[in-house]
PQR file of N, CA, C, O and H, with PARSE charges and radii, in Angstrom:
ATOM      1  N   MET A   1       0.837  -1.172   0.000 -0.4000 1.5000
ATOM      2  CA  MET A   1       0.000   0.000   0.000 -0.0000 2.0000
ATOM      3  C   MET A   1       0.895   1.253   0.000  0.5500 1.7000
ATOM      4  O   MET A   1       1.852   1.311   0.771 -0.5500 1.4000
ATOM      5  N   PRO A   2       0.611   2.233  -0.827 -0.5600 1.5000
ATOM      6  CA  PRO A   2       1.418   3.448  -0.881  0.2800 2.0000
ATOM      7  C   PRO A   2       1.390   4.216   0.442  0.5500 1.7000
ATOM      8  O   PRO A   2       0.395   4.221   1.168 -0.5500 1.4000
ATOM      9  N   GLN A   3       2.527   4.865   0.725 -0.4000 1.5000
ATOM     10  CA  GLN A   3       2.627   5.687   1.922 -0.0000 2.0000
ATOM     11  C   GLN A   3       2.931   7.125   1.522  0.5500 1.7000
ATOM     12  O   GLN A   3       3.601   7.358   0.516 -0.5500 1.4000
ATOM     13  H   GLN A   3       3.335   4.860   0.136  0.4000 1.0000
ATOM     14  N   PRO A   4       2.445   8.094   2.301 -0.5600 1.5000
ATOM     15  CA  PRO A   4       2.784   9.478   2.001  0.2800 2.0000
ATOM     16  C   PRO A   4       4.283   9.712   2.173  0.5500 1.7000
ATOM     17  O   PRO A   4       4.921   9.062   3.002 -0.5500 1.4000
ATOM     18  N   ARG A   5       4.840  10.623   1.406 -0.4000 1.5000
ATOM     19  CA  ARG A   5       6.265  10.904   1.449 -0.0000 2.0000
ATOM     20  C   ARG A   5       6.724  11.329   2.839  0.5500 1.7000
ATOM     21  O   ARG A   5       7.840  11.000   3.243 -0.5500 1.4000
ATOM     22  H   ARG A   5       4.322  11.151   0.732  0.4000 1.0000
ATOM     23  N   LYS A   6       5.887  12.053   3.576 -0.4000 1.5000
ATOM     24  CA  LYS A   6       6.287  12.522   4.910 -0.0000 2.0000
ATOM     25  C   LYS A   6       6.521  11.368   5.886  0.5500 1.7000
ATOM     26  O   LYS A   6       7.222  11.544   6.883 -0.5500 1.4000
ATOM     27  H   LYS A   6       4.982  12.320   3.248  0.4000 1.0000
ATOM     28  N   THR A   7       5.943  10.182   5.615 -0.4000 1.5000
ATOM     29  CA  THR A   7       6.211   9.029   6.483 -0.0000 2.0000
ATOM     30  C   THR A   7       7.389   8.204   5.972  0.5500 1.7000
ATOM     31  O   THR A   7       7.916   7.375   6.714 -0.5500 1.4000
ATOM     32  H   THR A   7       5.374  10.039   4.806  0.4000 1.0000
ATOM     33  N   GLN A   8       7.808   8.404   4.754 -0.4000 1.5000
ATOM     34  CA  GLN A   8       8.918   7.656   4.186 -0.0000 2.0000
ATOM     35  C   GLN A   8      10.264   8.308   4.457  0.5500 1.7000
ATOM     36  O   GLN A   8      11.269   7.611   4.599 -0.5500 1.4000
ATOM     37  H   GLN A   8       7.380   9.077   4.151  0.4000 1.0000
ATOM     38  N   ILE A   9      10.301   9.635   4.532 -0.4000 1.5000
ATOM     39  CA  ILE A   9      11.546  10.377   4.658 -0.0000 2.0000
ATOM     40  C   ILE A   9      11.583  11.072   6.008  0.5500 1.7000
ATOM     41  O   ILE A   9      10.667  11.813   6.365 -0.5500 1.4000
ATOM     42  H   ILE A   9       9.485  10.201   4.417  0.4000 1.0000
ATOM     43  N   SER A  10      12.665  10.820   6.761 -0.4000 1.5000
ATOM     44  CA  SER A  10      12.829  11.433   8.074 -0.0000 2.0000
ATOM     45  C   SER A  10      13.772  12.630   7.956  0.5500 1.7000
ATOM     46  O   SER A  10      14.850  12.521   7.372 -0.5500 1.4000
ATOM     47  H   SER A  10      13.408  10.218   6.471  0.4000 1.0000
ATOM     48  N   LEU A  11      13.368  13.756   8.505 -0.4000 1.5000
ATOM     49  CA  LEU A  11      14.213  14.946   8.499 -0.0000 2.0000
ATOM     50  C   LEU A  11      15.249  14.912   9.615  0.5500 1.7000
ATOM     51  O   LEU A  11      16.177  15.722   9.613 -0.5500 1.4000
ATOM     52  H   LEU A  11      12.493  13.844   8.980  0.4000 1.0000
ATOM     53  N   ILE A  12      15.112  13.997  10.567 -0.4000 1.5000
ATOM     54  CA  ILE A  12      16.042  13.881  11.690 -0.0000 2.0000
ATOM     55  C   ILE A  12      17.237  13.005  11.328  0.5500 1.7000
ATOM     56  O   ILE A  12      18.362  13.328  11.709 -0.5500 1.4000
ATOM     57  H   ILE A  12      14.358  13.339  10.568  0.4000 1.0000
ATOM     58  N   ASP A  13      17.031  11.928  10.617 -0.4000 1.5000
ATOM     59  CA  ASP A  13      18.093  10.987  10.243 -0.0000 2.0000
ATOM     60  C   ASP A  13      18.983  11.584   9.157  0.5500 1.7000
ATOM     61  O   ASP A  13      18.589  12.538   8.487 -0.5500 1.4000
ATOM     62  H   ASP A  13      16.117  11.665  10.307  0.4000 1.0000
ATOM     63  N   PRO A  14      20.192  11.022   8.979 -0.5600 1.5000
ATOM     64  CA  PRO A  14      21.074  11.505   7.911  0.2800 2.0000
ATOM     65  C   PRO A  14      20.377  11.414   6.545  0.5500 1.7000
ATOM     66  O   PRO A  14      19.697  10.427   6.263 -0.5500 1.4000
ATOM     67  N   PRO A  15      20.542  12.421   5.713 -0.5600 1.5000
ATOM     68  CA  PRO A  15      19.792  12.483   4.450  0.2800 2.0000
ATOM     69  C   PRO A  15      20.436  11.717   3.297  0.5500 1.7000
ATOM     70  O   PRO A  15      20.620  12.284   2.220 -0.5500 1.4000
ATOM     71  N   TYR A  16      20.782  10.451   3.492 -0.4000 1.5000
ATOM     72  CA  TYR A  16      21.340   9.639   2.418 -0.0000 2.0000
ATOM     73  C   TYR A  16      20.363   8.535   2.051  0.5500 1.7000
ATOM     74  O   TYR A  16      19.844   7.840   2.924 -0.5500 1.4000
ATOM     75  H   TYR A  16      20.633   9.990   4.367  0.4000 1.0000
ATOM     76  N   TYR A  17      20.120   8.381   0.784 -0.4000 1.5000
ATOM     77  CA  TYR A  17      19.198   7.353   0.315 -0.0000 2.0000
ATOM     78  C   TYR A  17      19.859   6.567  -0.806  0.5500 1.7000
ATOM     79  O   TYR A  17      20.526   7.141  -1.667 -0.5500 1.4000
ATOM     80  H   TYR A  17      20.541   8.946   0.075  0.4000 1.0000
ATOM     81  N   HIS A  18      19.676   5.286  -0.793 -0.4000 1.5000
ATOM     82  CA  HIS A  18      20.226   4.407  -1.819 -0.0000 2.0000
ATOM     83  C   HIS A  18      19.143   4.195  -2.867  0.5500 1.7000
ATOM     84  O   HIS A  18      18.148   3.514  -2.619 -0.5500 1.4000
ATOM     85  H   HIS A  18      19.134   4.819  -0.094  0.4000 1.0000
ATOM     86  N   CYS A  19      19.346   4.779  -4.028 -0.4000 1.5000
ATOM     87  CA  CYS A  19      18.369   4.653  -5.111 -0.0000 2.0000
ATOM     88  C   CYS A  19      18.884   3.644  -6.120  0.5500 1.7000
ATOM     89  O   CYS A  19      20.026   3.730  -6.570 -0.5500 1.4000
ATOM     90  H   CYS A  19      20.155   5.332  -4.229  0.4000 1.0000
ATOM     91  N   VAL A  20      18.045   2.699  -6.470 -0.4000 1.5000
ATOM     92  CA  VAL A  20      18.453   1.608  -7.353 -0.0000 2.0000
ATOM     93  C   VAL A  20      17.491   1.513  -8.523  0.5500 1.7000
ATOM     94  O   VAL A  20      16.277   1.639  -8.365 -0.5500 1.4000
ATOM     95  H   VAL A  20      17.117   2.629  -6.105  0.4000 1.0000
ATOM     96  N   SER A  21      18.053   1.290  -9.691 -0.4000 1.5000
ATOM     97  CA  SER A  21      17.245   1.011 -10.858 -0.0000 2.0000
ATOM     98  C   SER A  21      17.869  -0.184 -11.562  0.5500 1.7000
ATOM     99  O   SER A  21      19.074  -0.197 -11.813 -0.5500 1.4000
ATOM    100  H   SER A  21      19.040   1.187  -9.819  0.4000 1.0000
ATOM    101  N   ARG A  22      17.081  -1.159 -11.873 -0.4000 1.5000
ATOM    102  CA  ARG A  22      17.606  -2.380 -12.497 -0.0000 2.0000
ATOM    103  C   ARG A  22      16.930  -2.630 -13.834  0.5500 1.7000
ATOM    104  O   ARG A  22      15.794  -2.218 -14.069 -0.5500 1.4000
ATOM    105  H   ARG A  22      16.102  -1.148 -11.670  0.4000 1.0000
ATOM    106  N   CYS A  23      17.651  -3.311 -14.694 -0.4000 1.5000
ATOM    107  CA  CYS A  23      17.101  -3.703 -15.988 -0.0000 2.0000
ATOM    108  C   CYS A  23      16.489  -5.095 -15.855  0.5500 1.7000
ATOM    109  O   CYS A  23      16.890  -5.879 -14.995 -0.5500 1.4000
ATOM    110  H   CYS A  23      18.574  -3.646 -14.504  0.4000 1.0000
ATOM    111  N   VAL A  24      15.536  -5.387 -16.695 -0.4000 1.5000
ATOM    112  CA  VAL A  24      14.876  -6.687 -16.659 -0.0000 2.0000
ATOM    113  C   VAL A  24      15.039  -7.408 -17.994  0.5500 1.7000
ATOM    114  O   VAL A  24      15.447  -6.819 -18.995 -0.5500 1.4000
ATOM    115  H   VAL A  24      15.211  -4.750 -17.394  0.4000 1.0000
ATOM    116  N   ARG A  25      14.716  -8.670 -17.980 -0.4000 1.5000
ATOM    117  CA  ARG A  25      14.750  -9.515 -19.182 -0.0000 2.0000
ATOM    118  C   ARG A  25      16.119  -9.534 -19.845  0.5500 1.7000
ATOM    119  O   ARG A  25      16.222  -9.488 -21.071 -0.5500 1.4000
ATOM    120  H   ARG A  25      14.385  -9.148 -17.166  0.4000 1.0000
ATOM    121  N   HIS A  26      17.161  -9.600 -19.041 -0.4000 1.5000
ATOM    122  CA  HIS A  26      18.546  -9.639 -19.536 -0.0000 2.0000
ATOM    123  C   HIS A  26      18.888  -8.426 -20.385  0.5500 1.7000
ATOM    124  O   HIS A  26      19.756  -8.507 -21.253 -0.5500 1.4000
ATOM    125  H   HIS A  26      17.077  -9.636 -18.045  0.4000 1.0000
ATOM    126  N   SER A  27      18.218  -7.297 -20.148 -0.4000 1.5000
ATOM    127  CA  SER A  27      18.549  -6.058 -20.853 -0.0000 2.0000
ATOM    128  C   SER A  27      19.768  -5.445 -20.185  0.5500 1.7000
ATOM    129  O   SER A  27      19.863  -5.437 -18.957 -0.5500 1.4000
ATOM    130  H   SER A  27      17.512  -7.230 -19.442  0.4000 1.0000
ATOM    131  N   PHE A  28      20.690  -4.936 -20.968 -0.4000 1.5000
ATOM    132  CA  PHE A  28      21.902  -4.343 -20.429 -0.0000 2.0000
ATOM    133  C   PHE A  28      21.861  -2.838 -20.607  0.5500 1.7000
ATOM    134  O   PHE A  28      21.655  -2.336 -21.712 -0.5500 1.4000
ATOM    135  H   PHE A  28      20.613  -4.943 -21.965  0.4000 1.0000
ATOM    136  N   LEU A  29      22.059  -2.124 -19.509 -0.4000 1.5000
ATOM    137  CA  LEU A  29      22.129  -0.674 -19.569 -0.0000 2.0000
ATOM    138  C   LEU A  29      23.557  -0.254 -19.901  0.5500 1.7000
ATOM    139  O   LEU A  29      23.771   0.604 -20.757 -0.5500 1.4000
ATOM    140  H   LEU A  29      22.226  -2.532 -18.612  0.4000 1.0000
ATOM    141  N   CYS A  30      24.520  -0.851 -19.236 -0.4000 1.5000
ATOM    142  CA  CYS A  30      25.948  -0.580 -19.461 -0.0000 2.0000
ATOM    143  C   CYS A  30      26.686  -1.911 -19.458  0.5500 1.7000
ATOM    144  O   CYS A  30      26.161  -2.927 -19.002 -0.5500 1.4000
ATOM    145  H   CYS A  30      24.346  -1.548 -18.540  0.4000 1.0000
ATOM    146  N   GLY A  31      27.885  -1.890 -19.963 -0.4000 1.5000
ATOM    147  CA  GLY A  31      28.696  -3.099 -19.939 -0.0000 2.0000
ATOM    148  C   GLY A  31      28.507  -3.936 -21.184  0.5500 1.7000
ATOM    149  O   GLY A  31      27.952  -3.488 -22.187 -0.5500 1.4000
ATOM    150  H   GLY A  31      28.312  -1.065 -20.333  0.4000 1.0000
ATOM    151  N   GLU A  32      28.985  -5.168 -21.090 -0.4000 1.5000
ATOM    152  CA  GLU A  32      28.922  -6.073 -22.237 -0.0000 2.0000
ATOM    153  C   GLU A  32      27.905  -7.168 -21.981  0.5500 1.7000
ATOM    154  O   GLU A  32      27.927  -7.818 -20.936 -0.5500 1.4000
ATOM    155  H   GLU A  32      29.436  -5.532 -20.275  0.4000 1.0000
ATOM    156  N   ASP A  33      27.023  -7.366 -22.932 -0.4000 1.5000
ATOM    157  CA  ASP A  33      26.009  -8.411 -22.855 -0.0000 2.0000
ATOM    158  C   ASP A  33      26.692  -9.753 -23.068  0.5500 1.7000
ATOM    159  O   ASP A  33      27.265  -9.999 -24.129 -0.5500 1.4000
ATOM    160  H   ASP A  33      27.005  -6.838 -23.781  0.4000 1.0000
ATOM    161  N   THR A  34      26.635 -10.621 -22.062 -0.4000 1.5000
ATOM    162  CA  THR A  34      27.314 -11.913 -22.166 -0.0000 2.0000
ATOM    163  C   THR A  34      26.622 -12.871 -23.135  0.5500 1.7000
ATOM    164  O   THR A  34      27.244 -13.814 -23.626 -0.5500 1.4000
ATOM    165  H   THR A  34      26.170 -10.421 -21.199  0.4000 1.0000
ATOM    166  N   PHE A  35      25.353 -12.636 -23.408 -0.4000 1.5000
ATOM    167  CA  PHE A  35      24.625 -13.521 -24.318 -0.0000 2.0000
ATOM    168  C   PHE A  35      24.909 -13.203 -25.775  0.5500 1.7000
ATOM    169  O   PHE A  35      25.113 -14.113 -26.579 -0.5500 1.4000
ATOM    170  H   PHE A  35      24.848 -11.870 -23.009  0.4000 1.0000
ATOM    171  N   THR A  36      24.926 -11.917 -26.128 -0.4000 1.5000
ATOM    172  CA  THR A  36      25.124 -11.522 -27.524 -0.0000 2.0000
ATOM    173  C   THR A  36      26.532 -11.012 -27.813  0.5500 1.7000
ATOM    174  O   THR A  36      26.944 -10.950 -28.971 -0.5500 1.4000
ATOM    175  H   THR A  36      24.760 -11.178 -25.475  0.4000 1.0000
ATOM    176  N   GLY A  37      27.278 -10.645 -26.758 -0.4000 1.5000
ATOM    177  CA  GLY A  37      28.615 -10.101 -26.946 -0.0000 2.0000
ATOM    178  C   GLY A  37      28.608  -8.626 -27.334  0.5500 1.7000
ATOM    179  O   GLY A  37      29.669  -8.058 -27.592 -0.5500 1.4000
ATOM    180  H   GLY A  37      26.944 -10.696 -25.817  0.4000 1.0000
ATOM    181  N   GLN A  38      27.453  -8.004 -27.378 -0.4000 1.5000
ATOM    182  CA  GLN A  38      27.348  -6.598 -27.760 -0.0000 2.0000
ATOM    183  C   GLN A  38      27.721  -5.712 -26.576  0.5500 1.7000
ATOM    184  O   GLN A  38      27.349  -5.998 -25.438 -0.5500 1.4000
ATOM    185  H   GLN A  38      26.591  -8.466 -27.168  0.4000 1.0000
ATOM    186  N   SER A  39      28.459  -4.633 -26.846 -0.4000 1.5000
ATOM    187  CA  SER A  39      28.898  -3.711 -25.803 -0.0000 2.0000
ATOM    188  C   SER A  39      27.962  -2.504 -25.733  0.5500 1.7000
ATOM    189  O   SER A  39      27.584  -1.923 -26.751 -0.5500 1.4000
ATOM    190  H   SER A  39      28.762  -4.400 -27.771  0.4000 1.0000
ATOM    191  N   TYR A  40      27.602  -2.148 -24.496 -0.4000 1.5000
ATOM    192  CA  TYR A  40      26.755  -0.978 -24.251 -0.0000 2.0000
ATOM    193  C   TYR A  40      27.504   0.068 -23.441  0.5500 1.7000
ATOM    194  O   TYR A  40      26.882   0.862 -22.737 -0.5500 1.4000
ATOM    195  H   TYR A  40      27.909  -2.620 -23.669  0.4000 1.0000
ATOM    196  N   GLU A  41      28.828   0.083 -23.529 -0.4000 1.5000
ATOM    197  CA  GLU A  41      29.651   1.028 -22.770 -0.0000 2.0000
ATOM    198  C   GLU A  41      29.368   2.472 -23.154  0.5500 1.7000
ATOM    199  O   GLU A  41      29.571   3.370 -22.337 -0.5500 1.4000
ATOM    200  H   GLU A  41      29.334  -0.562 -24.102  0.4000 1.0000
ATOM    201  N   HIS A  42      28.910   2.718 -24.362 -0.4000 1.5000
ATOM    202  CA  HIS A  42      28.642   4.087 -24.805 -0.0000 2.0000
ATOM    203  C   HIS A  42      27.534   4.745 -23.988  0.5500 1.7000
ATOM    204  O   HIS A  42      27.425   5.971 -23.979 -0.5500 1.4000
ATOM    205  H   HIS A  42      28.745   1.988 -25.026  0.4000 1.0000
ATOM    206  N   ARG A  43      26.723   3.962 -23.312 -0.4000 1.5000
ATOM    207  CA  ARG A  43      25.616   4.517 -22.528 -0.0000 2.0000
ATOM    208  C   ARG A  43      26.057   5.042 -21.165  0.5500 1.7000
ATOM    209  O   ARG A  43      25.369   5.878 -20.579 -0.5500 1.4000
ATOM    210  H   ARG A  43      26.812   2.966 -23.320  0.4000 1.0000
ATOM    211  N   ARG A  44      27.187   4.569 -20.651 -0.4000 1.5000
ATOM    212  CA  ARG A  44      27.628   4.911 -19.302 -0.0000 2.0000
ATOM    213  C   ARG A  44      27.788   6.421 -19.125  0.5500 1.7000
ATOM    214  O   ARG A  44      27.321   6.970 -18.127 -0.5500 1.4000
ATOM    215  H   ARG A  44      27.746   3.889 -21.127  0.4000 1.0000
ATOM    216  N   GLY A  45      28.431   7.096 -20.060 -0.4000 1.5000
ATOM    217  CA  GLY A  45      28.622   8.544 -19.991 -0.0000 2.0000
ATOM    218  C   GLY A  45      27.306   9.287 -20.053  0.5500 1.7000
ATOM    219  O   GLY A  45      27.107  10.265 -19.331 -0.5500 1.4000
ATOM    220  H   GLY A  45      28.810   6.650 -20.871  0.4000 1.0000
ATOM    221  N   TRP A  46      26.409   8.836 -20.903 -0.4000 1.5000
ATOM    222  CA  TRP A  46      25.100   9.476 -21.017 -0.0000 2.0000
ATOM    223  C   TRP A  46      24.326   9.368 -19.709  0.5500 1.7000
ATOM    224  O   TRP A  46      23.719  10.341 -19.262 -0.5500 1.4000
ATOM    225  H   TRP A  46      26.570   8.041 -21.488  0.4000 1.0000
ATOM    226  N   VAL A  47      24.347   8.190 -19.094 -0.4000 1.5000
ATOM    227  CA  VAL A  47      23.610   7.976 -17.845 -0.0000 2.0000
ATOM    228  C   VAL A  47      24.189   8.860 -16.744  0.5500 1.7000
ATOM    229  O   VAL A  47      23.437   9.487 -15.997 -0.5500 1.4000
ATOM    230  H   VAL A  47      24.840   7.399 -19.457  0.4000 1.0000
ATOM    231  N   GLU A  48      25.512   8.917 -16.636 -0.4000 1.5000
ATOM    232  CA  GLU A  48      26.136   9.751 -15.609 -0.0000 2.0000
ATOM    233  C   GLU A  48      25.776  11.224 -15.808  0.5500 1.7000
ATOM    234  O   GLU A  48      25.415  11.917 -14.857 -0.5500 1.4000
ATOM    235  H   GLU A  48      26.123   8.408 -17.243  0.4000 1.0000
ATOM    236  N   GLU A  49      25.876  11.689 -17.041 -0.4000 1.5000
ATOM    237  CA  GLU A  49      25.546  13.084 -17.350 -0.0000 2.0000
ATOM    238  C   GLU A  49      24.086  13.393 -17.007  0.5500 1.7000
ATOM    239  O   GLU A  49      23.779  14.447 -16.451 -0.5500 1.4000
ATOM    240  H   GLU A  49      26.169  11.126 -17.813  0.4000 1.0000
ATOM    241  N   ARG A  50      23.214  12.483 -17.339 -0.4000 1.5000
ATOM    242  CA  ARG A  50      21.784  12.693 -17.083 -0.0000 2.0000
ATOM    243  C   ARG A  50      21.483  12.710 -15.582  0.5500 1.7000
ATOM    244  O   ARG A  50      20.703  13.543 -15.121 -0.5500 1.4000
ATOM    245  H   ARG A  50      23.464  11.626 -17.791  0.4000 1.0000
ATOM    246  N   LEU A  51      22.094  11.798 -14.815 -0.4000 1.5000
ATOM    247  CA  LEU A  51      21.876  11.771 -13.374 -0.0000 2.0000
ATOM    248  C   LEU A  51      22.366  13.058 -12.716  0.5500 1.7000
ATOM    249  O   LEU A  51      21.698  13.600 -11.836 -0.5500 1.4000
ATOM    250  H   LEU A  51      22.727  11.121 -15.189  0.4000 1.0000
ATOM    251  N   LEU A  52      23.525  13.544 -13.140 -0.4000 1.5000
ATOM    252  CA  LEU A  52      24.040  14.790 -12.579 -0.0000 2.0000
ATOM    253  C   LEU A  52      23.150  15.973 -12.947  0.5500 1.7000
ATOM    254  O   LEU A  52      22.935  16.864 -12.125 -0.5500 1.4000
ATOM    255  H   LEU A  52      24.067  13.104 -13.856  0.4000 1.0000
ATOM    256  N   PHE A  53      22.636  15.989 -14.166 -0.4000 1.5000
ATOM    257  CA  PHE A  53      21.720  17.052 -14.573 -0.0000 2.0000
ATOM    258  C   PHE A  53      20.440  17.016 -13.745  0.5500 1.7000
ATOM    259  O   PHE A  53      19.988  18.045 -13.243 -0.5500 1.4000
ATOM    260  H   PHE A  53      22.811  15.264 -14.833  0.4000 1.0000
ATOM    261  N   LEU A  54      19.863  15.830 -13.605 -0.4000 1.5000
ATOM    262  CA  LEU A  54      18.611  15.714 -12.856 -0.0000 2.0000
ATOM    263  C   LEU A  54      18.791  16.052 -11.381  0.5500 1.7000
ATOM    264  O   LEU A  54      17.886  16.600 -10.752 -0.5500 1.4000
ATOM    265  H   LEU A  54      20.230  14.994 -14.012  0.4000 1.0000
ATOM    266  N   SER A  55      19.964  15.723 -10.827 -0.4000 1.5000
ATOM    267  CA  SER A  55      20.201  16.078  -9.428 -0.0000 2.0000
ATOM    268  C   SER A  55      20.252  17.591  -9.254  0.5500 1.7000
ATOM    269  O   SER A  55      19.838  18.102  -8.214 -0.5500 1.4000
ATOM    270  H   SER A  55      20.699  15.278 -11.338  0.4000 1.0000
ATOM    271  N   SER A  56      20.750  18.314 -10.250 -0.4000 1.5000
ATOM    272  CA  SER A  56      20.767  19.773 -10.149 -0.0000 2.0000
ATOM    273  C   SER A  56      19.364  20.355 -10.323  0.5500 1.7000
ATOM    274  O   SER A  56      19.028  21.356  -9.690 -0.5500 1.4000
ATOM    275  H   SER A  56      21.086  17.898 -11.096  0.4000 1.0000
ATOM    276  N   VAL A  57      18.561  19.750 -11.159 -0.4000 1.5000
ATOM    277  CA  VAL A  57      17.190  20.225 -11.383 -0.0000 2.0000
ATOM    278  C   VAL A  57      16.344  20.065 -10.120  0.5500 1.7000
ATOM    279  O   VAL A  57      15.547  20.940  -9.782 -0.5500 1.4000
ATOM    280  H   VAL A  57      18.834  18.938 -11.673  0.4000 1.0000
ATOM    281  N   PHE A  58      16.527  18.937  -9.425 -0.4000 1.5000
ATOM    282  CA  PHE A  58      15.728  18.663  -8.235 -0.0000 2.0000
ATOM    283  C   PHE A  58      16.426  19.079  -6.947  0.5500 1.7000
ATOM    284  O   PHE A  58      15.968  18.739  -5.857 -0.5500 1.4000
ATOM    285  H   PHE A  58      17.174  18.226  -9.699  0.4000 1.0000
ATOM    286  N   SER A  59      17.525  19.809  -7.063 -0.4000 1.5000
ATOM    287  CA  SER A  59      18.258  20.347  -5.908 -0.0000 2.0000
ATOM    288  C   SER A  59      18.661  19.277  -4.910  0.5500 1.7000
ATOM    289  O   SER A  59      18.425  19.420  -3.710 -0.5500 1.4000
ATOM    290  H   SER A  59      17.897  20.085  -7.949  0.4000 1.0000
ATOM    291  N   ILE A  60      19.272  18.199  -5.404 -0.4000 1.5000
ATOM    292  CA  ILE A  60      19.799  17.158  -4.533 -0.0000 2.0000
ATOM    293  C   ILE A  60      21.267  16.945  -4.888  0.5500 1.7000
ATOM    294  O   ILE A  60      21.699  17.273  -5.993 -0.5500 1.4000
ATOM    295  H   ILE A  60      19.464  18.082  -6.378  0.4000 1.0000
ATOM    296  N   ASP A  61      22.023  16.400  -3.952 -0.4000 1.5000
ATOM    297  CA  ASP A  61      23.421  16.070  -4.198 -0.0000 2.0000
ATOM    298  C   ASP A  61      23.536  14.581  -4.466  0.5500 1.7000
ATOM    299  O   ASP A  61      22.868  13.766  -3.829 -0.5500 1.4000
ATOM    300  H   ASP A  61      21.672  16.133  -3.055  0.4000 1.0000
ATOM    301  N   SER A  62      24.381  14.243  -5.404 -0.4000 1.5000
ATOM    302  CA  SER A  62      24.643  12.849  -5.712 -0.0000 2.0000
ATOM    303  C   SER A  62      26.001  12.489  -5.133  0.5500 1.7000
ATOM    304  O   SER A  62      27.019  13.034  -5.559 -0.5500 1.4000
ATOM    305  H   SER A  62      24.924  14.905  -5.921  0.4000 1.0000
ATOM    306  N   ALA A  63      26.029  11.588  -4.177 -0.4000 1.5000
ATOM    307  CA  ALA A  63      27.263  11.259  -3.475 -0.0000 2.0000
ATOM    308  C   ALA A  63      28.108  10.221  -4.202  0.5500 1.7000
ATOM    309  O   ALA A  63      29.332  10.241  -4.065 -0.5500 1.4000
ATOM    310  H   ALA A  63      25.202  11.145  -3.831  0.4000 1.0000
ATOM    311  N   ALA A  64      27.513   9.328  -4.959 -0.4000 1.5000
ATOM    312  CA  ALA A  64      28.287   8.233  -5.544 -0.0000 2.0000
ATOM    313  C   ALA A  64      27.798   7.842  -6.922  0.5500 1.7000
ATOM    314  O   ALA A  64      27.707   6.650  -7.215 -0.5500 1.4000
ATOM    315  H   ALA A  64      26.520   9.312  -5.071  0.4000 1.0000
ATOM    316  N   THR A  65      27.487   8.779  -7.760 -0.4000 1.5000
ATOM    317  CA  THR A  65      26.971   8.470  -9.094 -0.0000 2.0000
ATOM    318  C   THR A  65      27.990   7.684  -9.914  0.5500 1.7000
ATOM    319  O   THR A  65      27.661   6.666 -10.523 -0.5500 1.4000
ATOM    320  H   THR A  65      27.562   9.747  -7.521  0.4000 1.0000
ATOM    321  N   VAL A  66      29.216   8.163  -9.921 -0.4000 1.5000
ATOM    322  CA  VAL A  66      30.244   7.526 -10.749 -0.0000 2.0000
ATOM    323  C   VAL A  66      30.515   6.118 -10.277  0.5500 1.7000
ATOM    324  O   VAL A  66      30.594   5.203 -11.096 -0.5500 1.4000
ATOM    325  H   VAL A  66      29.483   8.990  -9.426  0.4000 1.0000
ATOM    326  N   PHE A  67      30.659   5.917  -8.981 -0.4000 1.5000
ATOM    327  CA  PHE A  67      30.932   4.586  -8.454 -0.0000 2.0000
ATOM    328  C   PHE A  67      29.797   3.630  -8.800  0.5500 1.7000
ATOM    329  O   PHE A  67      30.038   2.485  -9.181 -0.5500 1.4000
ATOM    330  H   PHE A  67      30.595   6.660  -8.316  0.4000 1.0000
ATOM    331  N   ALA A  68      28.576   4.095  -8.668 -0.4000 1.5000
ATOM    332  CA  ALA A  68      27.428   3.241  -8.961 -0.0000 2.0000
ATOM    333  C   ALA A  68      27.401   2.847 -10.440  0.5500 1.7000
ATOM    334  O   ALA A  68      27.059   1.712 -10.771 -0.5500 1.4000
ATOM    335  H   ALA A  68      28.380   5.025  -8.359  0.4000 1.0000
ATOM    336  N   LEU A  69      27.753   3.756 -11.308 -0.4000 1.5000
ATOM    337  CA  LEU A  69      27.757   3.444 -12.738 -0.0000 2.0000
ATOM    338  C   LEU A  69      28.889   2.510 -13.096  0.5500 1.7000
ATOM    339  O   LEU A  69      28.784   1.761 -14.067 -0.5500 1.4000
ATOM    340  H   LEU A  69      28.031   4.678 -11.039  0.4000 1.0000
ATOM    341  N   MET A  70      29.963   2.533 -12.340 -0.4000 1.5000
ATOM    342  CA  MET A  70      31.078   1.642 -12.619 -0.0000 2.0000
ATOM    343  C   MET A  70      30.709   0.195 -12.340  0.5500 1.7000
ATOM    344  O   MET A  70      31.288  -0.721 -12.924 -0.5500 1.4000
ATOM    345  H   MET A  70      30.048   3.141 -11.550  0.4000 1.0000
ATOM    346  N   LEU A  71      29.756  -0.013 -11.457 -0.4000 1.5000
ATOM    347  CA  LEU A  71      29.369  -1.371 -11.102 -0.0000 2.0000
ATOM    348  C   LEU A  71      28.352  -1.981 -12.043  0.5500 1.7000
ATOM    349  O   LEU A  71      28.066  -3.174 -11.937 -0.5500 1.4000
ATOM    350  H   LEU A  71      29.285   0.731 -10.982  0.4000 1.0000
ATOM    351  N   CYS A  72      27.791  -1.201 -12.967 -0.4000 1.5000
ATOM    352  CA  CYS A  72      26.789  -1.782 -13.855 -0.0000 2.0000
ATOM    353  C   CYS A  72      27.418  -2.801 -14.763  0.5500 1.7000
ATOM    354  O   CYS A  72      26.729  -3.403 -15.587 -0.5500 1.4000
ATOM    355  H   CYS A  72      28.023  -0.232 -13.054  0.4000 1.0000
TER
END
């Protein structure tokens, strides 16, 4: 059941949140697809640039964008 945002986010606790997005059906966002051998490395820079842009639009800081993209 959905919860209001005010019950999900605490203003007292440290303001760090782990946001995760995953691909489904063996879709590859970055890296090399082991099934087809096709490389999707060209997307890594685009994703990083987009995340940094969106963080500035929504006035949030991104603490580990690059590290997270390296693990894809």
